[in-house]
C-alpha positions as CSV (number, residue, x, y, z in Angstrom):
1,X,-52.5,108.9,-103.5
2,X,-53.0,106.9,-106.8
3,X,-50.8,103.8,-107.2
4,X,-49.8,103.8,-103.5
5,X,-51.1,102.2,-100.4
6,X,-51.4,104.8,-97.7
7,X,-52.5,105.2,-94.1
8,X,-53.5,107.9,-91.7
9,X,-51.7,108.1,-88.3
10,X,-51.9,110.5,-85.4
11,X,-48.6,111.9,-84.2
12,X,-48.5,113.7,-80.9
13,X,-45.9,116.5,-80.5
14,X,-45.8,118.5,-77.3
15,X,-49.3,117.3,-76.4
16,X,-50.7,118.4,-79.8
17,X,-52.1,115.8,-82.2
18,X,-51.3,116.0,-85.9
19,X,-53.0,113.8,-88.6
20,X,-50.4,112.6,-91.0
21,X,-51.1,110.8,-94.3
22,X,-48.1,108.5,-95.1
23,X,-47.1,105.4,-97.1
24,X,-48.4,102.2,-95.6
25,X,-45.4,100.2,-97.1
26,X,-42.0,101.9,-97.4
27,X,-41.0,99.5,-100.2
28,X,-43.5,100.7,-102.8
29,X,-42.3,101.9,-106.1
30,X,-44.2,103.5,-109.0
31,X,-42.4,105.7,-111.5
32,X,-44.1,105.7,-114.8
33,X,-42.6,109.1,-115.8
34,X,-39.1,107.8,-114.9
35,X,-38.6,110.6,-112.4
36,X,-36.6,108.4,-110.1
37,X,-34.1,107.7,-112.9
38,X,-33.8,111.3,-113.8
39,X,-33.1,112.4,-110.2
40,X,-30.9,109.4,-109.4
41,X,-33.2,108.0,-106.8
42,X,-33.1,104.2,-106.6
43,X,-36.2,102.1,-106.3
44,X,-35.0,100.9,-102.9
45,X,-35.0,104.5,-101.5
46,X,-37.9,106.0,-103.6
47,X,-40.5,105.5,-100.9
48,X,-38.5,106.4,-97.8
49,X,-39.6,110.0,-97.9
50,X,-43.2,109.0,-97.2
51,X,-42.6,107.5,-93.7
52,X,-42.7,109.2,-90.3
53,X,-39.3,108.0,-89.0
54,X,-38.4,108.2,-85.3
55,X,-35.8,110.8,-86.1
56,X,-38.4,113.1,-87.7
57,X,-40.5,112.8,-84.5
58,X,-37.5,113.7,-82.4
59,X,-36.8,116.7,-84.6
60,X,-40.3,118.0,-84.4
61,X,-40.3,117.7,-80.6
62,X,-36.9,119.4,-80.4
63,X,-37.5,122.4,-82.6
64,X,-40.9,123.3,-81.2
65,X,-39.1,124.0,-77.9
66,X,-36.6,126.5,-79.4
67,X,-36.8,130.3,-79.3
68,X,-38.4,131.0,-82.7
69,X,-39.7,134.5,-82.5
70,X,-38.9,136.5,-85.7
71,X,-36.8,133.6,-87.1
72,X,-37.0,132.4,-90.7
73,X,-36.7,128.6,-90.7
74,X,-35.9,126.1,-93.3
75,X,-36.4,122.3,-93.1
76,X,-34.1,120.4,-95.4
77,X,-35.0,116.9,-96.6
78,X,-38.5,117.4,-95.2
79,X,-40.1,114.2,-96.5
80,X,-43.7,114.4,-95.1
81,X,-42.8,117.6,-93.4
82,X,-43.8,116.8,-89.8
83,X,-41.6,119.4,-88.3
84,X,-42.6,122.0,-90.8
85,X,-46.3,121.4,-90.0
86,X,-45.7,121.6,-86.3
87,X,-43.8,124.9,-86.7
88,X,-46.4,126.2,-89.2
89,X,-49.2,125.6,-86.7
90,X,-47.2,127.6,-84.1
91,X,-47.1,130.5,-86.5
92,X,-43.4,130.2,-87.4
93,X,-42.1,131.5,-90.7
94,X,-41.2,128.0,-92.1
95,X,-40.1,126.9,-95.6
96,X,-40.1,123.1,-96.3
97,X,-37.7,121.7,-98.9
98,X,-37.0,118.3,-100.5
99,X,-36.0,117.1,-103.9
100,X,-38.3,114.1,-104.0
101,X,-41.0,114.8,-106.6
102,X,-43.8,113.6,-104.4
103,X,-42.8,115.5,-101.2
104,X,-44.8,118.6,-102.0
105,X,-47.9,116.6,-102.9
106,X,-47.9,114.8,-99.6
107,X,-47.0,117.9,-97.6
108,X,-49.9,119.9,-99.2
109,X,-52.3,117.0,-98.4
110,X,-51.1,116.8,-94.8
111,X,-51.4,120.6,-94.3
112,X,-55.0,120.4,-95.5
113,X,-55.7,117.5,-93.2
114,X,-54.6,119.6,-90.2
115,X,-56.7,122.5,-91.4
116,X,-53.8,124.8,-91.9
117,X,-52.9,127.3,-94.6
118,X,-50.4,126.2,-97.3
119,X,-46.7,125.9,-96.3
120,X,-44.0,127.5,-98.4
121,X,-42.2,124.8,-100.3
122,X,-39.1,124.9,-102.5
123,X,-37.1,122.2,-104.2
124,X,-34.1,121.4,-102.1
125,X,-31.5,119.4,-104.0
126,X,-28.3,119.5,-102.0
127,X,-26.2,119.3,-105.2
128,X,-27.9,122.2,-107.0
129,X,-28.3,125.8,-105.9
130,X,-31.9,127.1,-105.7
131,X,-31.7,131.0,-105.8
132,X,-35.4,131.1,-104.7
133,X,-34.5,129.8,-101.2
134,X,-32.5,132.7,-99.8
135,X,-31.1,132.7,-96.3
136,X,-32.5,131.4,-93.0
137,X,-31.9,132.0,-89.3
138,X,-32.6,128.4,-88.3
139,X,-32.0,125.3,-90.5
140,X,-33.3,121.9,-89.4
141,X,-33.3,118.3,-90.7
142,X,-33.6,114.7,-89.7
143,X,-31.5,111.8,-91.0
144,X,-30.0,113.7,-93.8
145,X,-26.5,112.2,-93.7
146,X,-27.2,108.7,-95.1
147,X,-24.9,108.9,-98.1
148,X,-21.1,109.5,-98.0
149,X,-21.4,112.5,-100.2
150,X,-23.9,114.2,-97.9
151,X,-21.2,115.3,-95.4
152,X,-19.9,117.7,-98.1
153,X,-23.2,118.4,-99.9
154,X,-25.4,119.1,-96.9
155,X,-22.8,121.3,-95.1
156,X,-22.3,123.4,-98.3
157,X,-26.0,123.7,-98.8
158,X,-26.6,124.8,-95.3
159,X,-23.8,127.3,-95.4
160,X,-25.1,128.7,-98.7
161,X,-28.5,129.3,-97.1
162,X,-27.4,130.5,-93.7
163,X,-28.0,134.0,-92.5
164,X,-25.3,136.0,-90.6
165,X,-26.5,134.6,-87.3
166,X,-27.7,131.1,-87.8
167,X,-28.5,128.0,-85.8
168,X,-28.6,124.5,-87.3
169,X,-30.3,121.4,-85.7
170,X,-29.9,118.0,-87.3
171,X,-31.2,114.8,-85.7
172,X,-28.9,112.0,-86.8
173,X,-29.6,108.2,-86.0
174,X,-25.9,107.4,-85.7
175,X,-25.0,107.5,-89.4
176,X,-21.4,106.9,-90.1
177,X,-21.1,110.2,-92.0
178,X,-21.9,112.3,-88.9
179,X,-18.3,113.0,-87.8
180,X,-17.2,114.1,-91.3
181,X,-20.2,116.4,-91.5
182,X,-19.3,118.0,-88.2
183,X,-15.7,118.5,-89.3
184,X,-17.0,120.2,-92.5
185,X,-19.3,122.5,-90.4
186,X,-16.5,123.4,-88.0
187,X,-14.3,124.3,-91.0
188,X,-17.0,126.6,-92.2
189,X,-17.0,128.5,-88.9
190,X,-19.8,126.8,-86.9
191,X,-19.5,125.9,-83.2
192,X,-20.9,122.5,-82.2
193,X,-22.5,120.6,-79.4
194,X,-24.8,117.6,-79.2
195,X,-27.3,115.6,-77.1
196,X,-27.7,111.9,-77.2
197,X,-31.1,110.2,-77.6
198,X,-32.3,106.6,-77.2
199,X,-36.0,106.1,-77.8
200,X,-38.4,103.3,-78.7
201,X,-41.0,103.9,-81.4
202,X,-44.5,102.5,-81.4
203,X,-43.3,99.4,-83.2
204,X,-40.9,98.7,-80.3
205,X,-37.9,99.5,-82.5
206,X,-35.0,101.3,-80.8
207,X,-33.7,104.5,-82.3
208,X,-30.4,105.9,-81.0
209,X,-28.4,108.8,-82.1
210,X,-27.5,112.5,-81.5
211,X,-29.2,115.8,-81.8
212,X,-26.6,117.9,-83.4
213,X,-26.5,121.7,-82.8
214,X,-24.4,124.1,-84.8
215,X,-24.2,127.9,-84.4
216,X,-22.4,130.6,-86.3
217,X,-22.4,134.4,-85.8
218,X,-20.7,136.7,-88.3
């Protein structure tokens, strides 16, 4: 990608290798069109979409083990879209979404690197409705509760795009907004359970948190 230092890494999910093109340095910032300012993305967080974080690996490993036949799936805050690519390779009806202006470019590039057909992508700004998204039977995301407002925004976004019988899986690395988010989801009629995780990534950094499961039947 022009103006960015990038790298290729091989990510293994359920014994299948995926080639992922990502940012080499998560502190890079290049915004000559002032897109960050228009979208309210700070220079400190601009590049975070372009990294394969431990939570995204856990999400990909978790969702590929679910019952997915006939389900329409949405990944919110997809970033590089690792989980979307894994599910796409499995033949799942997956739509990736993110509001970062570079997310689709990186996603399309990684789909090509893995010799797959294009993945459906839609802009997913949790504060703005996108009528093109529609409703989904499974909604997934990793580390999407990092701002205080996200407990409200993400729960409302999920609810707006949930089908009558929906499952939600969120991998959360112990963000302080998790409890508020769960209260919002329960108030919207979702049941809830969770699993804890404690893993060490390839750089020997620990990642602890919870895999949050929500379900609602109407």
